[in-house]
N, CA, C, O and CB atoms as a CASP TS submission, in Angstrom:
PFRMAT TS
TARGET T0000
AUTHOR 0000-0000-0000
METHOD Language model
MODEL 1
PARENT N/A
ATOM      1  N   MET     1      -8.042   2.507  -4.800  1.00  0.00           N
ATOM      2  CA  MET     1      -6.712   2.671  -4.271  1.00  0.00           C
ATOM      3  C   MET     1      -6.772   3.080  -2.804  1.00  0.00           C
ATOM      4  O   MET     1      -6.082   2.500  -1.967  1.00  0.00           O
ATOM      5  CB  MET     1      -5.938   3.697  -5.087  1.00  0.00           C
ATOM      6  N   ARG     2      -7.578   4.058  -2.498  1.00  0.00           N
ATOM      7  CA  ARG     2      -7.652   4.549  -1.122  1.00  0.00           C
ATOM      8  C   ARG     2      -8.136   3.464  -0.171  1.00  0.00           C
ATOM      9  O   ARG     2      -7.678   3.377   0.969  1.00  0.00           O
ATOM     10  CB  ARG     2      -8.573   5.761  -1.039  1.00  0.00           C
ATOM     11  N   THR     3      -9.063   2.640  -0.645  1.00  0.00           N
ATOM     12  CA  THR     3      -9.578   1.558   0.187  1.00  0.00           C
ATOM     13  C   THR     3      -8.474   0.573   0.533  1.00  0.00           C
ATOM     14  O   THR     3      -8.387   0.109   1.669  1.00  0.00           O
ATOM     15  CB  THR     3     -10.727   0.837  -0.519  1.00  0.00           C
ATOM     16  N   LYS     4      -7.635   0.254  -0.437  1.00  0.00           N
ATOM     17  CA  LYS     4      -6.527  -0.682  -0.212  1.00  0.00           C
ATOM     18  C   LYS     4      -5.523  -0.100   0.777  1.00  0.00           C
ATOM     19  O   LYS     4      -5.044  -0.804   1.666  1.00  0.00           O
ATOM     20  CB  LYS     4      -5.825  -1.022  -1.543  1.00  0.00           C
ATOM     21  N   VAL     5      -5.204   1.179   0.624  1.00  0.00           N
ATOM     22  CA  VAL     5      -4.244   1.826   1.516  1.00  0.00           C
ATOM     23  C   VAL     5      -4.815   1.903   2.930  1.00  0.00           C
ATOM     24  O   VAL     5      -4.092   1.692   3.904  1.00  0.00           O
ATOM     25  CB  VAL     5      -3.884   3.240   1.001  1.00  0.00           C
ATOM     26  N   LYS     6      -6.106   2.203   3.046  1.00  0.00           N
ATOM     27  CA  LYS     6      -6.738   2.265   4.358  1.00  0.00           C
ATOM     28  C   LYS     6      -6.716   0.904   5.039  1.00  0.00           C
ATOM     29  O   LYS     6      -6.551   0.824   6.257  1.00  0.00           O
ATOM     30  CB  LYS     6      -8.174   2.768   4.234  1.00  0.00           C
ATOM     31  N   ALA     7      -6.880  -0.165   4.268  1.00  0.00           N
ATOM     32  CA  ALA     7      -6.847  -1.511   4.841  1.00  0.00           C
ATOM     33  C   ALA     7      -5.475  -1.810   5.438  1.00  0.00           C
ATOM     34  O   ALA     7      -5.376  -2.440   6.491  1.00  0.00           O
ATOM     35  CB  ALA     7      -7.202  -2.561   3.774  1.00  0.00           C
ATOM     36  N   ILE     8      -4.426  -1.361   4.769  1.00  0.00           N
ATOM     37  CA  ILE     8      -3.071  -1.570   5.289  1.00  0.00           C
ATOM     38  C   ILE     8      -2.888  -0.788   6.581  1.00  0.00           C
ATOM     39  O   ILE     8      -2.405  -1.327   7.577  1.00  0.00           O
ATOM     40  CB  ILE     8      -2.007  -1.146   4.247  1.00  0.00           C
ATOM     41  N   ARG     9      -3.273   0.478   6.563  1.00  0.00           N
ATOM     42  CA  ARG     9      -3.104   1.315   7.754  1.00  0.00           C
ATOM     43  C   ARG     9      -3.928   0.784   8.930  1.00  0.00           C
ATOM     44  O   ARG     9      -3.480   0.830  10.076  1.00  0.00           O
ATOM     45  CB  ARG     9      -3.505   2.765   7.446  1.00  0.00           C
ATOM     46  N   LYS    10      -5.127   0.282   8.644  1.00  0.00           N
ATOM     47  CA  LYS    10      -5.980  -0.282   9.685  1.00  0.00           C
ATOM     48  C   LYS    10      -5.326  -1.512  10.310  1.00  0.00           C
ATOM     49  O   LYS    10      -5.362  -1.682  11.529  1.00  0.00           O
ATOM     50  CB  LYS    10      -7.359  -0.645   9.111  1.00  0.00           C
ATOM     51  N   ALA    11      -4.731  -2.367   9.483  1.00  0.00           N
ATOM     52  CA  ALA    11      -4.056  -3.565   9.986  1.00  0.00           C
ATOM     53  C   ALA    11      -2.825  -3.191  10.809  1.00  0.00           C
ATOM     54  O   ALA    11      -2.523  -3.844  11.807  1.00  0.00           O
ATOM     55  CB  ALA    11      -3.655  -4.484   8.820  1.00  0.00           C
ATOM     56  N   ILE    12      -2.118  -2.146  10.393  1.00  0.00           N
ATOM     57  CA  ILE    12      -0.935  -1.702  11.137  1.00  0.00           C
ATOM     58  C   ILE    12      -1.346  -1.194  12.517  1.00  0.00           C
ATOM     59  O   ILE    12      -0.713  -1.522  13.521  1.00  0.00           O
ATOM     60  CB  ILE    12      -0.178  -0.597  10.357  1.00  0.00           C
ATOM     61  N   ILE    13      -2.401  -0.397  12.560  1.00  0.00           N
ATOM     62  CA  ILE    13      -2.881   0.130  13.837  1.00  0.00           C
ATOM     63  C   ILE    13      -3.342  -1.002  14.746  1.00  0.00           C
ATOM     64  O   ILE    13      -3.117  -0.964  15.955  1.00  0.00           O
ATOM     65  CB  ILE    13      -4.026   1.130  13.614  1.00  0.00           C
ATOM     66  N   ALA    14      -3.991  -2.012  14.159  1.00  0.00           N
ATOM     67  CA  ALA    14      -4.468  -3.156  14.940  1.00  0.00           C
ATOM     68  C   ALA    14      -3.322  -4.068  15.368  1.00  0.00           C
ATOM     69  O   ALA    14      -3.491  -4.897  16.263  1.00  0.00           O
ATOM     70  CB  ALA    14      -5.487  -3.954  14.134  1.00  0.00           C
ATOM     71  N   GLY    15      -2.167  -3.922  14.742  1.00  0.00           N
ATOM     72  CA  GLY    15      -1.018  -4.749  15.088  1.00  0.00           C
ATOM     73  C   GLY    15      -1.025  -6.118  14.438  1.00  0.00           C
ATOM     74  O   GLY    15      -0.305  -7.017  14.873  1.00  0.00           O
ATOM     75  N   ASP    16      -1.835  -6.285  13.396  1.00  0.00           N
ATOM     76  CA  ASP    16      -1.952  -7.573  12.702  1.00  0.00           C
ATOM     77  C   ASP    16      -1.012  -7.586  11.499  1.00  0.00           C
ATOM     78  O   ASP    16      -1.369  -7.118  10.418  1.00  0.00           O
ATOM     79  CB  ASP    16      -3.424  -7.836  12.252  1.00  0.00           C
ATOM     80  N   LYS    17       0.180  -8.121  11.693  1.00  0.00           N
ATOM     81  CA  LYS    17       1.194  -8.083  10.638  1.00  0.00           C
ATOM     82  C   LYS    17       0.798  -8.929   9.436  1.00  0.00           C
ATOM     83  O   LYS    17       1.014  -8.515   8.297  1.00  0.00           O
ATOM     84  CB  LYS    17       2.532  -8.558  11.181  1.00  0.00           C
ATOM     85  N   GLU    18       0.223 -10.106   9.665  1.00  0.00           N
ATOM     86  CA  GLU    18      -0.169 -10.973   8.547  1.00  0.00           C
ATOM     87  C   GLU    18      -1.190 -10.284   7.650  1.00  0.00           C
ATOM     88  O   GLU    18      -1.088 -10.335   6.424  1.00  0.00           O
ATOM     89  CB  GLU    18      -0.741 -12.299   9.071  1.00  0.00           C
ATOM     90  N   GLN    19      -2.163  -9.646   8.267  1.00  0.00           N
ATOM     91  CA  GLN    19      -3.186  -8.942   7.499  1.00  0.00           C
ATOM     92  C   GLN    19      -2.583  -7.736   6.781  1.00  0.00           C
ATOM     93  O   GLN    19      -2.964  -7.432   5.651  1.00  0.00           O
ATOM     94  CB  GLN    19      -4.338  -8.497   8.416  1.00  0.00           C
ATOM     95  N   ALA    20      -1.655  -7.056   7.423  1.00  0.00           N
ATOM     96  CA  ALA    20      -1.007  -5.896   6.805  1.00  0.00           C
ATOM     97  C   ALA    20      -0.203  -6.315   5.583  1.00  0.00           C
ATOM     98  O   ALA    20      -0.236  -5.641   4.554  1.00  0.00           O
ATOM     99  CB  ALA    20      -0.096  -5.182   7.818  1.00  0.00           C
ATOM    100  N   VAL    21       0.520  -7.428   5.692  1.00  0.00           N
ATOM    101  CA  VAL    21       1.310  -7.923   4.560  1.00  0.00           C
ATOM    102  C   VAL    21       0.392  -8.331   3.415  1.00  0.00           C
ATOM    103  O   VAL    21       0.673  -8.029   2.255  1.00  0.00           O
ATOM    104  CB  VAL    21       2.194  -9.116   4.990  1.00  0.00           C
ATOM    105  N   ALA    22      -0.698  -9.013   3.734  1.00  0.00           N
ATOM    106  CA  ALA    22      -1.645  -9.432   2.699  1.00  0.00           C
ATOM    107  C   ALA    22      -2.274  -8.220   2.015  1.00  0.00           C
ATOM    108  O   ALA    22      -2.425  -8.199   0.794  1.00  0.00           O
ATOM    109  CB  ALA    22      -2.740 -10.328   3.303  1.00  0.00           C
ATOM    110  N   ALA    23      -2.638  -7.218   2.805  1.00  0.00           N
ATOM    111  CA  ALA    23      -3.234  -6.005   2.238  1.00  0.00           C
ATOM    112  C   ALA    23      -2.220  -5.258   1.378  1.00  0.00           C
ATOM    113  O   ALA    23      -2.575  -4.695   0.343  1.00  0.00           O
ATOM    114  CB  ALA    23      -3.759  -5.088   3.357  1.00  0.00           C
ATOM    115  N   PHE    24      -0.961  -5.252   1.806  1.00  0.00           N
ATOM    116  CA  PHE    24       0.091  -4.591   1.024  1.00  0.00           C
ATOM    117  C   PHE    24       0.266  -5.284  -0.321  1.00  0.00           C
ATOM    118  O   PHE    24       0.379  -4.625  -1.355  1.00  0.00           O
ATOM    119  CB  PHE    24       1.428  -4.584   1.798  1.00  0.00           C
ATOM    120  N   LYS    25       0.288  -6.613  -0.306  1.00  0.00           N
ATOM    121  CA  LYS    25       0.441  -7.368  -1.553  1.00  0.00           C
ATOM    122  C   LYS    25      -0.734  -7.129  -2.498  1.00  0.00           C
ATOM    123  O   LYS    25      -0.572  -7.181  -3.717  1.00  0.00           O
ATOM    124  CB  LYS    25       0.575  -8.865  -1.255  1.00  0.00           C
ATOM    125  N   ALA    26      -1.915  -6.867  -1.941  1.00  0.00           N
ATOM    126  CA  ALA    26      -3.081  -6.576  -2.774  1.00  0.00           C
ATOM    127  C   ALA    26      -3.058  -5.138  -3.295  1.00  0.00           C
ATOM    128  O   ALA    26      -3.588  -4.861  -4.371  1.00  0.00           O
ATOM    129  CB  ALA    26      -4.365  -6.824  -1.983  1.00  0.00           C
ATOM    130  N   ALA    27      -2.452  -4.230  -2.543  1.00  0.00           N
ATOM    131  CA  ALA    27      -2.457  -2.815  -2.920  1.00  0.00           C
ATOM    132  C   ALA    27      -1.413  -2.478  -3.975  1.00  0.00           C
ATOM    133  O   ALA    27      -1.629  -1.578  -4.788  1.00  0.00           O
ATOM    134  CB  ALA    27      -2.228  -1.962  -1.701  1.00  0.00           C
ATOM    135  N   VAL    28      -0.292  -3.180  -3.977  1.00  0.00           N
ATOM    136  CA  VAL    28       0.799  -2.859  -4.905  1.00  0.00           C
ATOM    137  C   VAL    28       0.345  -2.923  -6.366  1.00  0.00           C
ATOM    138  O   VAL    28       0.612  -1.981  -7.112  1.00  0.00           O
ATOM    139  CB  VAL    28       1.972  -3.818  -4.687  1.00  0.00           C
ATOM    140  N   PRO    29      -0.326  -3.985  -6.803  1.00  0.00           N
ATOM    141  CA  PRO    29      -0.758  -4.003  -8.209  1.00  0.00           C
ATOM    142  C   PRO    29      -1.750  -2.889  -8.547  1.00  0.00           C
ATOM    143  O   PRO    29      -1.771  -2.389  -9.671  1.00  0.00           O
ATOM    144  CB  PRO    29      -1.382  -5.344  -8.535  1.00  0.00           C
ATOM    145  N   VAL    30      -2.562  -2.511  -7.577  1.00  0.00           N
ATOM    146  CA  VAL    30      -3.531  -1.435  -7.809  1.00  0.00           C
ATOM    147  C   VAL    30      -2.795  -0.115  -8.027  1.00  0.00           C
ATOM    148  O   VAL    30      -3.119   0.637  -8.946  1.00  0.00           O
ATOM    149  CB  VAL    30      -4.521  -1.315  -6.617  1.00  0.00           C
ATOM    150  N   LEU    31      -1.807   0.162  -7.185  1.00  0.00           N
ATOM    151  CA  LEU    31      -1.022   1.390  -7.351  1.00  0.00           C
ATOM    152  C   LEU    31      -0.282   1.384  -8.684  1.00  0.00           C
ATOM    153  O   LEU    31      -0.239   2.398  -9.380  1.00  0.00           O
ATOM    154  CB  LEU    31      -0.024   1.553  -6.193  1.00  0.00           C
ATOM    155  N   ASP    32       0.300   0.244  -9.035  1.00  0.00           N
ATOM    156  CA  ASP    32       1.012   0.141 -10.311  1.00  0.00           C
ATOM    157  C   ASP    32       0.071   0.357 -11.494  1.00  0.00           C
ATOM    158  O   ASP    32       0.423   1.038 -12.458  1.00  0.00           O
ATOM    159  CB  ASP    32       1.693  -1.226 -10.430  1.00  0.00           C
ATOM    160  N   ARG    33      -1.109  -0.216 -11.417  1.00  0.00           N
ATOM    161  CA  ARG    33      -2.084  -0.083 -12.503  1.00  0.00           C
ATOM    162  C   ARG    33      -2.513   1.372 -12.662  1.00  0.00           C
ATOM    163  O   ARG    33      -2.631   1.870 -13.781  1.00  0.00           O
ATOM    164  CB  ARG    33      -3.314  -0.975 -12.240  1.00  0.00           C
ATOM    165  N   MET    34      -2.743   2.048 -11.546  1.00  0.00           N
ATOM    166  CA  MET    34      -3.163   3.447 -11.617  1.00  0.00           C
ATOM    167  C   MET    34      -2.054   4.322 -12.196  1.00  0.00           C
ATOM    168  O   MET    34      -2.327   5.262 -12.942  1.00  0.00           O
ATOM    169  CB  MET    34      -3.566   3.957 -10.226  1.00  0.00           C
ATOM    170  N   ALA    35      -0.814   4.016 -11.854  1.00  0.00           N
ATOM    171  CA  ALA    35       0.312   4.774 -12.409  1.00  0.00           C
ATOM    172  C   ALA    35       0.450   4.501 -13.901  1.00  0.00           C
ATOM    173  O   ALA    35       0.715   5.418 -14.679  1.00  0.00           O
ATOM    174  CB  ALA    35       1.624   4.417 -11.678  1.00  0.00           C
ATOM    175  N   ARG    36       0.274   3.263 -14.297  1.00  0.00           N
ATOM    176  CA  ARG    36       0.394   2.896 -15.706  1.00  0.00           C
ATOM    177  C   ARG    36      -0.686   3.572 -16.554  1.00  0.00           C
ATOM    178  O   ARG    36      -0.439   3.945 -17.701  1.00  0.00           O
ATOM    179  CB  ARG    36       0.311   1.377 -15.864  1.00  0.00           C
ATOM    180  N   LYS    37      -1.883   3.726 -15.984  1.00  0.00           N
ATOM    181  CA  LYS    37      -2.981   4.365 -16.711  1.00  0.00           C
ATOM    182  C   LYS    37      -2.908   5.889 -16.655  1.00  0.00           C
ATOM    183  O   LYS    37      -3.669   6.573 -17.340  1.00  0.00           O
ATOM    184  CB  LYS    37      -4.310   3.899 -16.151  1.00  0.00           C
ATOM    185  N   GLY    38      -2.000   6.418 -15.848  1.00  0.00           N
ATOM    186  CA  GLY    38      -1.845   7.866 -15.775  1.00  0.00           C
ATOM    187  C   GLY    38      -2.753   8.547 -14.773  1.00  0.00           C
ATOM    188  O   GLY    38      -2.862   9.773 -14.766  1.00  0.00           O
ATOM    189  N   ILE    39      -3.408   7.767 -13.925  1.00  0.00           N
ATOM    190  CA  ILE    39      -4.294   8.353 -12.924  1.00  0.00           C
ATOM    191  C   ILE    39      -3.476   9.038 -11.838  1.00  0.00           C
ATOM    192  O   ILE    39      -3.833  10.115 -11.360  1.00  0.00           O
ATOM    193  CB  ILE    39      -5.211   7.277 -12.310  1.00  0.00           C
ATOM    194  N   ILE    40      -2.375   8.401 -11.456  1.00  0.00           N
ATOM    195  CA  ILE    40      -1.423   9.022 -10.543  1.00  0.00           C
ATOM    196  C   ILE    40      -0.044   8.948 -11.189  1.00  0.00           C
ATOM    197  O   ILE    40       0.206   8.093 -12.038  1.00  0.00           O
ATOM    198  CB  ILE    40      -1.432   8.323  -9.134  1.00  0.00           C
ATOM    199  N   HIS    41       0.840   9.840 -10.787  1.00  0.00           N
ATOM    200  CA  HIS    41       2.192   9.851 -11.341  1.00  0.00           C
ATOM    201  C   HIS    41       2.960   8.631 -10.849  1.00  0.00           C
ATOM    202  O   HIS    41       2.725   8.154  -9.738  1.00  0.00           O
ATOM    203  CB  HIS    41       2.936  11.152 -10.956  1.00  0.00           C
ATOM    204  N   LYS    42       3.866   8.130 -11.662  1.00  0.00           N
ATOM    205  CA  LYS    42       4.608   6.918 -11.292  1.00  0.00           C
ATOM    206  C   LYS    42       5.439   7.125 -10.032  1.00  0.00           C
ATOM    207  O   LYS    42       5.601   6.197  -9.239  1.00  0.00           O
ATOM    208  CB  LYS    42       5.515   6.484 -12.439  1.00  0.00           C
ATOM    209  N   ASN    43       5.966   8.329  -9.839  1.00  0.00           N
ATOM    210  CA  ASN    43       6.746   8.592  -8.628  1.00  0.00           C
ATOM    211  C   ASN    43       5.861   8.625  -7.386  1.00  0.00           C
ATOM    212  O   ASN    43       6.297   8.238  -6.302  1.00  0.00           O
ATOM    213  CB  ASN    43       7.499   9.912  -8.762  1.00  0.00           C
ATOM    214  N   THR    44       4.628   9.082  -7.539  1.00  0.00           N
ATOM    215  CA  THR    44       3.682   9.082  -6.427  1.00  0.00           C
ATOM    216  C   THR    44       3.364   7.657  -6.014  1.00  0.00           C
ATOM    217  O   THR    44       3.290   7.351  -4.824  1.00  0.00           O
ATOM    218  CB  THR    44       2.392   9.832  -6.805  1.00  0.00           C
ATOM    219  N   ALA    45       3.175   6.785  -6.996  1.00  0.00           N
ATOM    220  CA  ALA    45       2.918   5.376  -6.706  1.00  0.00           C
ATOM    221  C   ALA    45       4.121   4.744  -6.019  1.00  0.00           C
ATOM    222  O   ALA    45       3.967   4.007  -5.045  1.00  0.00           O
ATOM    223  CB  ALA    45       2.579   4.611  -7.996  1.00  0.00           C
ATOM    224  N   ALA    46       5.303   5.028  -6.517  1.00  0.00           N
ATOM    225  CA  ALA    46       6.519   4.463  -5.931  1.00  0.00           C
ATOM    226  C   ALA    46       6.709   4.947  -4.496  1.00  0.00           C
ATOM    227  O   ALA    46       7.075   4.167  -3.617  1.00  0.00           O
ATOM    228  CB  ALA    46       7.745   4.832  -6.780  1.00  0.00           C
ATOM    229  N   ARG    47       6.461   6.226  -4.264  1.00  0.00           N
ATOM    230  CA  ARG    47       6.605   6.782  -2.921  1.00  0.00           C
ATOM    231  C   ARG    47       5.591   6.152  -1.965  1.00  0.00           C
ATOM    232  O   ARG    47       5.918   5.821  -0.825  1.00  0.00           O
ATOM    233  CB  ARG    47       6.433   8.313  -2.951  1.00  0.00           C
ATOM    234  N   GLY    48       4.369   5.993  -2.441  1.00  0.00           N
ATOM    235  CA  GLY    48       3.335   5.374  -1.608  1.00  0.00           C
ATOM    236  C   GLY    48       3.673   3.939  -1.252  1.00  0.00           C
ATOM    237  O   GLY    48       3.514   3.524  -0.104  1.00  0.00           O
ATOM    238  N   LYS    49       4.141   3.178  -2.238  1.00  0.00           N
ATOM    239  CA  LYS    49       4.522   1.784  -1.981  1.00  0.00           C
ATOM    240  C   LYS    49       5.677   1.719  -0.994  1.00  0.00           C
ATOM    241  O   LYS    49       5.689   0.872  -0.100  1.00  0.00           O
ATOM    242  CB  LYS    49       4.905   1.075  -3.292  1.00  0.00           C
ATOM    243  N   SER    50       6.640   2.603  -1.153  1.00  0.00           N
ATOM    244  CA  SER    50       7.800   2.609  -0.268  1.00  0.00           C
ATOM    245  C   SER    50       7.397   2.929   1.167  1.00  0.00           C
ATOM    246  O   SER    50       7.847   2.265   2.101  1.00  0.00           O
ATOM    247  CB  SER    50       8.836   3.617  -0.758  1.00  0.00           C
ATOM    248  N   ARG    51       6.573   3.917   1.343  1.00  0.00           N
ATOM    249  CA  ARG    51       6.156   4.312   2.689  1.00  0.00           C
ATOM    250  C   ARG    51       5.320   3.223   3.354  1.00  0.00           C
ATOM    251  O   ARG    51       5.479   2.942   4.542  1.00  0.00           O
ATOM    252  CB  ARG    51       5.363   5.620   2.637  1.00  0.00           C
ATOM    253  N   LEU    52       4.430   2.615   2.576  1.00  0.00           N
ATOM    254  CA  LEU    52       3.622   1.533   3.137  1.00  0.00           C
ATOM    255  C   LEU    52       4.490   0.332   3.489  1.00  0.00           C
ATOM    256  O   LEU    52       4.298  -0.292   4.532  1.00  0.00           O
ATOM    257  CB  LEU    52       2.523   1.119   2.154  1.00  0.00           C
ATOM    258  N   ASN    53       5.441   0.009   2.623  1.00  0.00           N
ATOM    259  CA  ASN    53       6.339  -1.110   2.885  1.00  0.00           C
ATOM    260  C   ASN    53       7.148  -0.862   4.156  1.00  0.00           C
ATOM    261  O   ASN    53       7.310  -1.761   4.980  1.00  0.00           O
ATOM    262  CB  ASN    53       7.278  -1.339   1.690  1.00  0.00           C
ATOM    263  N   ASN    54       7.648   0.345   4.308  1.00  0.00           N
ATOM    264  CA  ASN    54       8.405   0.676   5.516  1.00  0.00           C
ATOM    265  C   ASN    54       7.540   0.561   6.768  1.00  0.00           C
ATOM    266  O   ASN    54       8.010   0.101   7.809  1.00  0.00           O
ATOM    267  CB  ASN    54       8.981   2.087   5.410  1.00  0.00           C
ATOM    268  N   ALA    55       6.293   0.975   6.671  1.00  0.00           N
ATOM    269  CA  ALA    55       5.391   0.897   7.818  1.00  0.00           C
ATOM    270  C   ALA    55       5.103  -0.555   8.192  1.00  0.00           C
ATOM    271  O   ALA    55       5.055  -0.898   9.373  1.00  0.00           O
ATOM    272  CB  ALA    55       4.080   1.633   7.516  1.00  0.00           C
ATOM    273  N   VAL    56       4.915  -1.402   7.188  1.00  0.00           N
ATOM    274  CA  VAL    56       4.642  -2.819   7.445  1.00  0.00           C
ATOM    275  C   VAL    56       5.882  -3.486   8.041  1.00  0.00           C
ATOM    276  O   VAL    56       5.777  -4.264   8.989  1.00  0.00           O
ATOM    277  CB  VAL    56       4.209  -3.544   6.138  1.00  0.00           C
ATOM    278  N   ARG    57       7.038  -3.183   7.491  1.00  0.00           N
ATOM    279  CA  ARG    57       8.275  -3.804   7.979  1.00  0.00           C
ATOM    280  C   ARG    57       8.643  -3.344   9.382  1.00  0.00           C
ATOM    281  O   ARG    57       9.330  -4.064  10.107  1.00  0.00           O
ATOM    282  CB  ARG    57       9.418  -3.499   7.032  1.00  0.00           C
ATOM    283  N   ALA    58       8.197  -2.159   9.773  1.00  0.00           N
ATOM    284  CA  ALA    58       8.512  -1.628  11.098  1.00  0.00           C
ATOM    285  C   ALA    58       7.662  -2.254  12.199  1.00  0.00           C
ATOM    286  O   ALA    58       7.893  -1.997  13.381  1.00  0.00           O
ATOM    287  CB  ALA    58       8.327  -0.130  11.106  1.00  0.00           C
ATOM    288  N   MET    59       6.698  -3.060  11.827  1.00  0.00           N
ATOM    289  CA  MET    59       5.821  -3.680  12.830  1.00  0.00           C
ATOM    290  C   MET    59       6.581  -4.687  13.666  1.00  0.00           C
ATOM    291  O   MET    59       6.006  -5.307  14.560  1.00  0.00           O
ATOM    292  CB  MET    59       4.624  -4.359  12.158  1.00  0.00           C
TER
END
């Protein structure tokens, strides 16, 4: 999970929107899977997805 989130943040810092969108699309299922398995709380996953989505859209 952390690797996927770092990839998104790295793409945002680099200013590569296409890569950031692709990384976001890859990270969402991972966050959902971790929430479904109980590794992280579902609200934590939702908050993380929302914040990452806002960061990507703000590019």
